[in-house]
C-alpha positions as CSV (number, residue, x, y, z in Angstrom):
1,X,128.7,88.8,65.6
2,X,125.8,90.6,63.7
3,X,124.4,87.9,60.9
4,X,126.0,90.6,57.6
5,X,130.0,91.1,59.7
6,X,129.9,87.0,59.7
7,X,129.1,87.3,55.5
8,X,131.7,89.8,55.0
9,X,134.2,87.9,57.1
10,X,133.5,84.6,55.4
11,X,133.9,86.3,51.8
12,X,137.2,88.4,53.0
13,X,137.7,84.7,53.7
14,X,137.0,83.3,50.5
15,X,138.9,85.7,47.9
16,X,142.0,86.0,49.9
17,X,141.9,81.8,49.9
18,X,141.5,81.9,46.3
19,X,143.9,84.6,45.4
20,X,147.1,82.8,47.4
21,X,145.9,79.4,46.2
22,X,145.9,80.9,42.6
23,X,149.5,82.2,43.4
24,X,151.5,79.8,44.2
25,X,150.0,77.3,41.9
26,X,152.5,76.1,38.8
27,X,154.4,78.8,37.2
28,X,154.4,80.4,33.6
29,X,157.7,79.7,31.6
30,X,160.2,82.6,31.9
31,X,160.8,84.2,28.8
32,X,164.4,85.3,29.8
33,X,165.9,81.5,29.0
34,X,167.1,80.7,26.5
35,X,164.0,79.5,24.0
36,X,163.8,76.0,23.7
37,X,163.8,74.5,20.6
38,X,161.2,74.6,17.7
39,X,158.2,71.6,18.8
40,X,157.4,69.5,15.8
41,X,154.2,71.0,14.3
42,X,151.0,69.8,15.6
43,X,148.8,67.1,13.7
44,X,145.8,69.1,12.7
45,X,142.5,69.1,15.1
46,X,145.3,68.5,18.0
47,X,144.4,71.0,21.2
48,X,146.8,74.4,21.9
49,X,149.6,73.8,24.2
50,X,149.4,75.2,27.9
51,X,150.0,78.7,29.1
52,X,149.6,82.0,28.4
53,X,150.9,85.7,29.0
54,X,152.0,86.4,33.2
55,X,149.4,89.5,32.9
56,X,146.5,87.5,32.1
57,X,148.0,85.3,35.5
58,X,147.7,87.7,37.7
59,X,143.9,89.5,36.3
60,X,141.9,86.6,38.6
61,X,143.2,86.4,42.2
62,X,143.4,90.0,42.2
63,X,139.8,90.8,41.1
64,X,138.3,88.5,43.4
65,X,140.6,90.0,46.2
66,X,139.4,93.8,45.0
67,X,135.5,92.0,45.2
68,X,136.0,90.8,48.8
69,X,137.2,93.8,49.9
70,X,134.6,95.7,48.6
71,X,132.2,92.9,50.3
72,X,133.5,93.4,53.6
73,X,133.3,97.3,53.4
74,X,130.0,97.8,52.4
75,X,129.1,95.4,55.1
76,X,130.9,97.7,57.6
77,X,130.1,100.7,56.4
78,X,126.1,99.6,56.6
79,X,126.6,98.3,60.2
80,X,127.8,101.7,61.2
81,X,124.6,103.2,59.8
82,X,122.5,100.9,61.4
83,X,124.2,101.5,64.9
84,X,124.2,105.1,64.1
85,X,120.1,105.1,63.1
86,X,118.8,101.6,64.8
87,X,115.8,101.4,67.1
88,X,116.0,97.5,67.8
89,X,119.2,96.3,69.0
90,X,119.9,92.7,67.9
91,X,116.0,91.9,66.9
92,X,115.2,93.1,70.5
93,X,112.9,95.4,72.2
94,X,112.8,99.1,70.8
95,X,115.2,101.0,73.4
96,X,113.6,105.0,73.9
97,X,115.4,107.9,73.7
98,X,116.6,109.3,76.7
99,X,113.0,112.0,76.8
100,X,111.1,108.7,76.9
101,X,112.5,107.1,79.6
102,X,112.7,110.5,81.6
103,X,108.9,111.3,81.0
104,X,108.0,107.0,81.8
105,X,110.2,107.5,84.9
106,X,107.9,110.5,85.5
107,X,104.6,108.8,85.1
108,X,105.8,106.1,87.1
109,X,106.7,107.9,90.5
110,X,103.1,109.6,89.9
111,X,101.6,106.2,89.8
112,X,103.7,104.4,92.6
113,X,103.4,107.8,95.2
114,X,99.2,107.8,94.7
115,X,99.1,104.4,95.6
116,X,101.3,104.8,98.2
117,X,98.7,107.7,99.7
118,X,95.6,105.5,98.6
119,X,97.4,102.2,100.5
120,X,97.8,104.0,103.4
121,X,94.3,105.5,104.0
122,X,92.9,102.8,103.7
123,X,94.7,100.7,105.7
124,X,94.4,103.0,108.7
125,X,90.5,101.8,108.0
126,X,91.2,98.4,108.2
127,X,93.5,98.8,111.0
128,X,90.6,100.8,113.0
129,X,88.7,97.9,112.3
130,X,90.1,94.8,112.2
131,X,93.3,95.8,114.9
132,X,96.9,96.2,114.5
133,X,97.6,92.2,114.2
134,X,95.3,91.6,111.4
135,X,97.0,93.6,109.4
136,X,100.4,93.2,109.9
137,X,100.8,91.6,107.0
138,X,99.6,94.9,104.4
139,X,101.5,96.9,107.2
140,X,104.9,95.6,105.9
141,X,103.6,95.2,102.5
142,X,102.9,98.9,102.4
143,X,106.3,99.3,104.3
144,X,108.5,98.2,101.7
145,X,107.1,100.0,99.0
146,X,107.6,102.8,100.7
147,X,111.1,102.0,101.2
148,X,111.4,101.5,97.4
149,X,109.4,104.5,95.8
150,X,111.6,107.2,98.6
151,X,114.9,105.7,97.1
152,X,113.5,106.1,93.6
153,X,112.6,109.8,94.6
154,X,116.2,110.0,95.9
155,X,117.7,109.0,92.0
156,X,114.9,111.7,91.3
157,X,116.1,114.2,93.0
158,X,119.8,113.6,91.9
159,X,119.3,113.8,88.5
160,X,117.8,116.9,88.7
161,X,120.6,118.2,90.2
162,X,122.6,117.6,87.2
163,X,124.3,113.5,88.4
164,X,125.1,111.6,87.1
165,X,126.4,113.8,83.9
166,X,126.8,111.2,81.1
167,X,123.8,110.0,79.2
168,X,124.7,106.4,80.0
169,X,124.5,106.8,83.7
170,X,121.1,108.8,83.4
171,X,119.7,106.5,81.3
172,X,120.5,103.4,84.0
173,X,119.2,106.0,86.6
174,X,115.8,106.5,84.8
175,X,115.2,103.1,84.2
176,X,116.1,102.0,88.2
177,X,113.6,104.8,89.3
178,X,110.7,102.5,86.8
179,X,112.3,99.3,88.5
180,X,111.2,100.4,91.5
181,X,108.4,101.8,91.4
182,X,107.2,98.9,89.2
183,X,108.9,96.5,92.6
184,X,106.6,98.5,94.8
185,X,103.4,98.0,93.3
186,X,104.2,94.4,92.6
187,X,104.6,94.1,96.3
188,X,101.1,95.8,97.2
189,X,99.5,93.9,94.6
190,X,100.3,90.7,96.0
191,X,98.9,91.4,99.1
192,X,95.4,93.0,97.6
193,X,93.6,89.1,98.1
194,X,94.5,88.9,101.6
195,X,93.7,92.1,102.3
196,X,90.3,92.8,100.4
197,X,89.3,89.1,102.2
198,X,90.0,90.9,105.4
199,X,87.8,94.1,104.7
200,X,85.5,92.3,102.7
201,X,83.1,95.4,102.5
202,X,80.0,93.7,100.5
203,X,79.3,91.4,103.3
204,X,80.5,93.6,106.0
205,X,78.0,97.0,104.8
206,X,75.9,97.9,107.4
207,X,78.3,98.0,110.0
208,X,81.0,99.8,107.8
209,X,77.8,102.4,106.5
210,X,77.3,103.5,110.3
211,X,81.1,104.1,111.1
212,X,81.9,106.3,108.2
213,X,78.7,107.9,109.0
214,X,80.0,108.3,112.7
215,X,83.1,110.1,111.2
216,X,81.3,111.7,109.0
217,X,79.5,113.5,112.1
218,X,82.3,114.2,114.0
219,X,84.2,115.4,111.0
220,X,81.1,118.0,110.4
221,X,82.2,119.5,114.1
222,X,85.3,119.7,113.8
223,X,85.0,121.9,110.0
224,X,83.4,124.2,111.8
225,X,86.2,124.7,115.0
226,X,88.6,125.0,112.3
227,X,86.8,127.4,110.3
228,X,86.9,129.4,113.0
229,X,90.5,128.8,114.3
230,X,91.6,130.4,110.3
231,X,89.4,133.4,110.8
232,X,91.1,133.9,114.1
233,X,94.2,133.1,112.7
234,X,93.4,135.5,109.8
235,X,92.7,138.6,112.0
236,X,95.4,138.7,114.6
237,X,99.0,137.9,111.9
238,X,99.8,138.8,108.4
239,X,97.8,137.0,105.4
240,X,101.4,134.9,105.0
241,X,100.7,133.2,108.5
242,X,97.4,131.1,107.2
243,X,98.4,130.9,103.5
244,X,99.5,127.5,103.3
245,X,96.0,126.8,105.1
246,X,94.0,129.5,103.4
247,X,92.0,126.6,101.1
248,X,92.0,123.6,103.5
249,X,88.1,124.0,105.4
250,X,86.1,124.7,101.6
251,X,87.9,121.7,100.4
252,X,87.0,120.2,103.5
253,X,83.7,121.1,102.9
254,X,83.1,119.5,99.4
255,X,85.0,116.4,100.6
256,X,82.2,116.4,103.5
257,X,80.1,116.9,100.8
258,X,80.8,113.9,98.5
259,X,81.1,111.9,101.2
260,X,77.7,112.5,102.4
261,X,76.4,111.4,99.1
262,X,78.1,108.6,98.5
263,X,76.9,108.0,101.6
264,X,73.7,108.2,100.7
265,X,74.3,106.5,97.8
266,X,75.3,103.7,99.6
267,X,71.9,103.3,102.0
268,X,70.2,103.5,98.6
269,X,72.4,100.3,98.1
270,X,71.5,98.8,100.4
271,X,67.7,99.2,101.1
272,X,67.4,98.3,96.8
273,X,66.6,95.1,95.8
274,X,69.6,93.2,95.2
275,X,70.8,91.6,91.5
276,X,70.9,88.0,93.2
277,X,67.5,88.6,94.1
278,X,65.9,90.0,91.0
279,X,67.3,87.1,89.3
280,X,65.7,84.6,91.0
281,X,61.7,85.0,91.4
282,X,62.0,81.8,93.6
283,X,64.3,83.8,96.7
284,X,62.6,84.0,100.1
285,X,61.7,87.3,101.1
286,X,63.8,90.1,102.7
287,X,63.1,93.1,104.6
288,X,65.1,95.7,103.5
289,X,68.7,96.7,104.9
290,X,67.6,100.4,105.8
291,X,65.3,99.2,108.5
292,X,62.4,100.1,107.2
293,X,60.8,96.7,107.3
294,X,59.9,96.6,103.6
295,X,59.2,92.8,102.9
296,X,61.0,91.9,99.4
297,X,60.5,89.4,97.8
298,X,62.4,88.4,94.4
299,X,63.7,92.1,95.0
300,X,60.5,93.5,93.7
301,X,59.5,95.9,96.4
302,X,60.4,99.3,95.6
303,X,60.7,102.7,97.9
304,X,58.5,105.6,96.9
305,X,60.2,109.3,96.6
306,X,59.0,110.3,100.2
307,X,61.1,107.8,101.2
308,X,58.1,104.9,102.0
309,X,57.9,101.6,100.7
310,X,55.7,101.6,97.7
311,X,53.4,99.1,96.9
312,X,55.9,96.3,94.3
313,X,54.1,95.9,90.5
314,X,50.8,93.3,90.4
315,X,51.5,90.3,90.5
316,X,55.1,90.4,92.9
317,X,55.4,90.1,96.7
318,X,56.4,93.6,96.9
319,X,54.5,94.8,99.7
320,X,53.9,98.6,100.8
321,X,55.6,99.0,104.6
322,X,53.6,101.0,107.2
323,X,56.5,104.0,108.1
324,X,55.4,104.0,111.8
325,X,56.1,100.0,112.1
326,X,59.0,98.4,112.9
327,X,60.6,95.5,111.0
328,X,59.7,92.0,111.9
329,X,61.6,88.5,112.3
330,X,64.3,88.4,110.3
331,X,63.7,85.8,106.6
332,X,59.6,86.0,107.7
333,X,56.5,87.4,105.6
334,X,55.2,88.0,109.2
335,X,53.7,91.8,109.9
336,X,56.0,94.1,111.4
337,X,54.6,95.1,114.3
338,X,54.9,99.4,116.0
339,X,58.0,100.6,117.3
340,X,57.6,100.8,121.0
341,X,60.4,103.9,121.2
342,X,60.4,106.1,118.3
343,X,64.3,107.3,117.5
344,X,65.4,110.7,117.0
345,X,66.1,112.7,113.9
346,X,68.8,110.5,111.7
347,X,67.6,107.6,113.1
348,X,65.0,105.0,111.9
349,X,61.4,105.7,113.9
350,X,58.5,108.3,113.2
351,X,59.8,111.9,112.4
352,X,59.2,114.4,114.5
353,X,56.9,116.6,114.5
354,X,56.6,119.1,111.4
355,X,58.7,117.6,110.1
356,X,58.3,114.8,106.7
357,X,59.3,111.9,105.8
358,X,61.8,111.4,102.3
359,X,62.5,115.5,102.7
360,X,65.3,116.1,104.8
361,X,68.7,115.9,104.8
362,X,69.9,112.3,103.2
363,X,66.8,111.7,101.5
364,X,65.5,111.7,97.6
365,X,65.0,114.9,97.6
366,X,67.9,116.1,99.0
367,X,70.1,117.0,95.9
368,X,73.4,116.8,98.2
369,X,72.7,113.2,99.9
370,X,70.3,111.9,97.4
371,X,69.3,108.7,99.1
372,X,65.3,107.8,99.8
373,X,64.1,107.0,103.6
374,X,63.6,109.0,106.4
375,X,66.6,108.1,108.7
376,X,69.7,108.8,106.1
377,X,70.4,112.4,107.5
378,X,69.6,114.8,110.7
379,X,68.2,118.4,110.7
380,X,71.5,119.6,110.6
381,X,72.3,118.3,107.1
382,X,75.0,115.9,108.4
383,X,74.7,112.1,107.9
384,X,73.1,110.3,110.5
385,X,74.1,106.7,111.9
386,X,72.0,104.1,111.3
387,X,70.0,102.5,113.8
388,X,71.4,99.6,115.8
389,X,71.4,96.8,113.3
390,X,69.4,93.6,114.2
391,X,67.9,90.9,112.3
392,X,65.2,93.0,110.2
393,X,68.9,94.6,108.3
394,X,70.0,91.3,107.6
395,X,69.4,88.4,105.1
396,X,68.0,84.6,105.8
397,X,71.5,83.1,107.0
398,X,72.3,86.0,108.2
399,X,73.6,87.8,104.7
400,X,72.9,91.4,103.6
401,X,69.9,92.6,101.8
402,X,70.2,94.7,99.0
403,X,73.6,95.6,96.6
404,X,76.2,95.2,98.5
405,X,78.5,95.2,95.6
406,X,77.3,98.4,95.1
407,X,77.1,100.1,98.4
408,X,80.7,98.6,98.8
409,X,81.7,101.4,96.3
410,X,80.0,103.9,96.7
411,X,81.6,103.6,101.3
412,X,84.7,103.4,99.9
413,X,84.7,107.0,98.4
414,X,83.4,107.9,101.0
415,X,86.3,106.8,103.3
416,X,89.0,108.5,100.7
417,X,87.1,111.5,100.7
418,X,86.8,111.6,104.6
419,X,90.2,111.0,104.9
420,X,91.1,114.0,103.4
421,X,89.1,115.9,104.9
422,X,90.5,114.7,108.0
423,X,94.0,115.9,107.1
424,X,92.9,119.3,105.7
425,X,90.8,119.5,109.5
426,X,94.3,118.5,110.9
427,X,96.3,120.8,109.3
428,X,94.2,124.0,110.0
429,X,94.6,123.1,113.5
430,X,97.8,122.2,113.3
431,X,98.6,125.3,111.6
432,X,97.2,127.2,114.6
433,X,99.5,125.6,117.3
434,X,102.9,125.8,115.1
435,X,102.2,129.7,114.9
436,X,101.1,129.9,118.6
437,X,104.5,128.2,119.4
438,X,106.4,130.1,116.7
439,X,105.0,133.7,118.4
440,X,105.7,132.6,121.5
441,X,109.6,131.6,120.3
442,X,110.1,135.2,118.7
443,X,111.2,136.7,122.0
444,X,113.9,135.0,123.2
445,X,115.1,134.8,119.7
446,X,114.8,138.5,119.6
447,X,117.1,138.0,123.3
448,X,119.5,136.1,121.2
449,X,120.3,137.8,118.4
450,X,120.8,141.0,120.4
451,X,123.5,139.4,122.6
452,X,125.1,138.0,119.0
453,X,124.8,141.4,117.5
454,X,126.5,142.9,121.0
455,X,129.1,140.1,120.8
456,X,130.0,140.8,117.0
457,X,130.2,144.9,117.5
458,X,133.1,144.1,120.0
459,X,134.9,141.7,117.6
460,X,135.0,144.0,114.9
461,X,136.4,146.8,117.3
462,X,138.9,144.6,118.4
463,X,139.7,143.1,115.2
464,X,142.9,144.9,113.4
465,X,142.7,146.7,110.3
466,X,139.9,144.9,108.3
467,X,140.6,140.8,109.4
468,X,137.6,140.3,110.9
469,X,135.1,141.8,108.2
470,X,137.1,139.4,105.8
471,X,136.2,136.6,107.1
472,X,132.7,138.1,106.7
473,X,131.6,138.9,110.1
474,X,130.4,142.3,109.3
475,X,128.2,141.1,106.3
476,X,126.5,139.0,108.4
477,X,126.0,141.2,111.6
478,X,124.6,143.7,109.0
479,X,122.0,141.1,107.6
480,X,121.2,140.1,111.3
481,X,120.7,143.5,112.7
482,X,118.1,144.4,109.4
483,X,116.6,140.9,110.1
484,X,115.7,141.8,113.8
485,X,115.0,145.3,113.2
486,X,112.4,144.1,110.5
487,X,111.1,141.4,113.1
488,X,110.5,143.6,116.2
489,X,108.3,146.2,114.3
490,X,106.5,143.4,112.4
491,X,106.0,142.2,115.8
492,X,105.1,145.3,117.4
493,X,102.3,146.4,114.5
494,X,100.5,143.6,115.2
495,X,100.5,142.5,111.6
496,X,103.6,139.3,111.0
497,X,104.1,136.0,110.5
498,X,105.8,133.8,113.5
499,X,106.6,131.4,111.9
500,X,108.5,133.2,108.6
501,X,110.1,135.5,111.3
502,X,111.6,132.9,113.3
503,X,112.4,130.9,110.2
504,X,114.5,134.5,109.0
505,X,115.8,135.4,112.4
506,X,116.5,131.7,113.1
507,X,118.9,131.2,109.3
508,X,120.3,134.9,110.3
509,X,121.7,134.4,114.0
510,X,123.2,130.3,113.4
511,X,124.8,132.4,109.8
512,X,126.4,135.1,112.0
513,X,127.2,132.2,115.0
514,X,129.0,130.3,112.4
515,X,131.1,133.4,111.7
516,X,131.9,133.8,115.5
517,X,133.3,130.9,115.6
518,X,132.2,130.6,120.0
519,X,133.0,127.6,122.4
520,X,129.4,127.8,123.0
521,X,128.5,127.2,119.3
522,X,127.3,123.8,119.7
523,X,125.0,125.1,122.9
524,X,124.0,127.5,120.0
525,X,123.4,124.3,117.6
526,X,120.4,123.0,119.3
527,X,118.7,126.5,120.3
528,X,118.9,127.0,116.6
529,X,117.9,123.4,114.7
530,X,114.7,123.5,117.2
531,X,113.7,126.7,115.4
532,X,114.1,125.6,112.2
533,X,113.0,122.0,112.7
534,X,109.6,123.6,113.7
535,X,109.7,125.6,110.7
536,X,110.6,122.9,108.5
537,X,108.2,120.4,109.7
538,X,105.1,122.9,109.7
539,X,106.4,123.8,106.0
540,X,106.3,120.1,105.1
541,X,102.9,119.1,106.9
542,X,101.3,121.9,105.2
543,X,102.6,120.8,101.1
544,X,102.4,116.8,102.5
545,X,98.4,117.8,103.2
546,X,98.2,119.9,99.9
547,X,99.6,117.2,97.8
548,X,97.4,114.2,98.8
549,X,94.4,116.5,98.5
550,X,95.2,117.5,95.4
551,X,97.2,114.3,93.8
552,X,94.7,114.1,90.5
553,X,97.2,117.2,89.5
554,X,99.9,117.1,91.2
555,X,103.1,115.6,88.7
556,X,106.1,114.3,90.0
557,X,108.3,117.4,90.6
558,X,106.5,118.8,93.3
559,X,106.5,114.9,95.1
560,X,109.9,114.5,93.8
561,X,110.6,117.8,95.8
562,X,108.4,116.6,98.4
563,X,109.9,113.3,99.3
564,X,113.3,114.7,99.3
565,X,112.1,117.4,102.3
566,X,110.7,114.5,104.2
567,X,114.2,112.3,103.6
568,X,116.4,115.9,105.5
569,X,113.3,115.6,108.4
570,X,114.4,112.2,109.2
571,X,118.0,112.9,108.3
572,X,117.6,115.7,111.1
573,X,116.0,114.0,113.2
574,X,118.8,110.8,113.2
575,X,121.6,113.1,113.5
576,X,124.1,113.7,115.9
577,X,125.7,116.5,115.3
578,X,124.0,119.6,115.6
579,X,125.3,121.5,112.4
580,X,124.8,119.1,110.5
581,X,121.5,118.6,111.7
582,X,121.0,122.1,111.7
583,X,121.9,122.2,107.7
584,X,119.0,119.1,107.1
585,X,116.8,121.3,108.4
586,X,116.6,124.1,106.9
587,X,117.5,121.9,103.4
588,X,114.0,120.6,104.6
589,X,112.3,123.8,105.1
590,X,113.0,124.7,101.7
591,X,112.5,122.0,99.6
592,X,109.1,121.8,101.5
593,X,108.1,125.1,100.2
594,X,109.1,124.4,97.0
595,X,107.4,121.9,96.7
596,X,104.3,123.4,97.7
597,X,104.8,125.9,95.3
598,X,105.0,123.4,92.5
599,X,101.9,121.4,93.7
600,X,100.4,124.9,93.8
601,X,100.9,125.7,90.0
602,X,100.2,122.0,88.5
603,X,96.5,122.8,90.0
604,X,96.5,126.4,88.5
605,X,97.8,125.2,85.1
606,X,95.5,122.3,85.0
607,X,92.5,123.3,86.6
608,X,89.8,121.1,88.6
609,X,87.9,119.6,86.5
610,X,84.0,119.7,86.3
611,X,80.5,118.3,85.1
612,X,78.1,120.5,82.4
613,X,76.1,122.1,84.9
614,X,77.3,121.8,88.7
615,X,75.1,123.8,91.2
616,X,76.9,127.3,92.4
617,X,80.0,126.3,90.0
618,X,80.8,123.9,92.8
619,X,81.5,120.5,92.0
620,X,82.0,117.8,94.8
621,X,83.0,115.1,92.5
622,X,84.9,117.3,90.2
623,X,86.7,117.7,93.4
624,X,87.2,114.1,94.2
625,X,88.9,114.0,90.6
626,X,91.3,116.3,91.9
627,X,92.1,114.7,95.3
628,X,92.8,111.6,93.3
629,X,89.8,110.2,95.0
630,X,88.6,108.3,91.6
631,X,90.7,106.4,89.6
632,X,91.3,108.6,86.1
633,X,92.5,112.2,87.9
634,X,95.1,113.9,85.6
635,X,99.2,113.8,85.9
636,X,102.5,114.5,83.9
637,X,101.5,115.1,80.0
638,X,98.1,114.4,80.6
639,X,95.0,116.9,79.4
640,X,94.3,119.0,82.6
641,X,91.0,119.9,83.7
642,X,88.0,119.7,81.1
643,X,84.7,118.6,81.8
644,X,83.0,115.5,83.5
645,X,79.8,113.4,82.1
646,X,77.5,115.1,82.5
647,X,75.9,111.8,85.2
648,X,77.9,109.5,87.2
649,X,81.0,109.4,88.8
650,X,84.8,109.0,85.5
651,X,85.7,106.9,87.5
652,X,86.1,104.3,90.8
653,X,87.5,105.0,94.1
654,X,91.3,103.5,94.3
655,X,91.8,100.9,97.1
656,X,94.8,99.4,98.3
657,X,97.0,98.1,95.5
658,X,99.5,99.0,93.2
659,X,98.8,99.9,90.1
660,X,97.8,96.7,88.7
661,X,95.0,96.1,91.4
662,X,93.9,100.0,92.8
663,X,91.5,100.6,90.5
664,X,89.8,96.7,90.7
665,X,86.5,98.3,91.5
666,X,86.2,99.9,87.6
667,X,85.6,96.6,86.8
668,X,82.2,96.2,87.7
669,X,79.8,96.7,85.2
670,X,76.8,97.9,87.8
671,X,78.9,100.7,88.9
């Protein structure tokens, strides 16, 4: 009971008690009785006799009772008004309106989904570098978080479908969505310390740099093949056949350019003097981590614009390095000896004939790579693999020369960009295989459709009156006949979409098969299921890649539809009933195509962030923000597009973890 209600009740009880006590007190004399004998005259100054008129005796209790009732009524009306307009129940936190809670749930879903995607990508790098056993705990945390977020997306889909209908039920569902997303993020955040200790990018920067550069070179070659495959698809099939991956090669190349720039910055960070060395003038000499052999004491040796080591300032221990010499023994000042076996372009060694040190891709003069020094790139524009680690790459005691923390930031950015480039290239390759598979299935599907149409005609001819057509058989047969005719004409013309043609044919034939109600329905349902799964997996795969590589701008609705499509695909694969599995597959196909359409709409509405003066109108950093690689992309309700700062990055690379830790690299004041 509230304080105001308690006061009103106490006042009412006190008033009633006072009135009752007054009424049950000594009664007034009865005026109808025989009048008493006249009393003797009172002496002067004596008090007047007690008693009075009966009307006067009732005034006080009635007034008290009326006052108590008035106080109670006022308290009741005031409380009702506060209940209708209050924002803080019982002095607690403000209760958000349903619209505010709905927006909070949408943002929580976007943030949780982003955290899952980033964590999944970095976990793959950790697994490749350390093995499955080493990442078991992180994998379990990720699996738990995926389960929570999947449940939250299912709740969101039910809300979008109008269930539950009452306000209390909707509020409870929205609160559960927010709670599940928060729980998923908490579980990932708990795993971050152990995961960071496992990866330790700062200490392993030279080795990680070599691995990422190798992945970059491989993807450059695969992208060329994917571009050729996309060109072939466009030349042979209808435009809609390649539409789901139409922009994939272009986006992949932008991610590779961003990765190349980040890798060059990582190499430069390893070659630069470390902040710890700068802070210690008595530090021993350290050879540069880029393998050039430049000796640095106190971090004062610097590189010139051409990539060679320039003399340090007067009074320092910085010395110039001969580009034809190799690194001396680790942690010593011994002069470097000549390189006996100069490496090929892209490796440490003597530059090839006709090439100037520091002017190739990956050098400080290259606008994309932007890292100083020969050996950062190769003639074809790819990032060169560094020479095998040798003692000159490390600081005394096994440490890493240069700024390892800064290098780790750029390495993580490059890893994220390569992950997306890999998915985009894989999407093109997968689409080519799916189109070829659908084209191979079409002749058999057309033959099955013709057989079903013939059986439907026989059934209609033998049915008395309109009994058969009343069941929908005639209409379904007409639809299949129309679809089969369209598909056959498109195949003969040559410019058609095999996946879409197979999808339309399967849907129309399955509907007719249901109306025929034959004994072999189970066998036909399995055949239809295979065709439906091919189309559904194709649509879901394309939507998944698009959302992943544009997640900085994709909102919660598209993600919800995609999550529900994945759910129905899993149900179709697990179901033992071919009919139910077919329905799930068809539902997954529809939801996946809807998800991609909504995601593309989000990207068009929000636009791609751009830095002022980006060369050729293409901005790899803006693309990285759009792809969610840098923490600080746009989401539901945020301001879309816009200009980015002219220099540097607008955010830090996202890492494994939930909402409380995935932006932890942004806390480095040197970044």
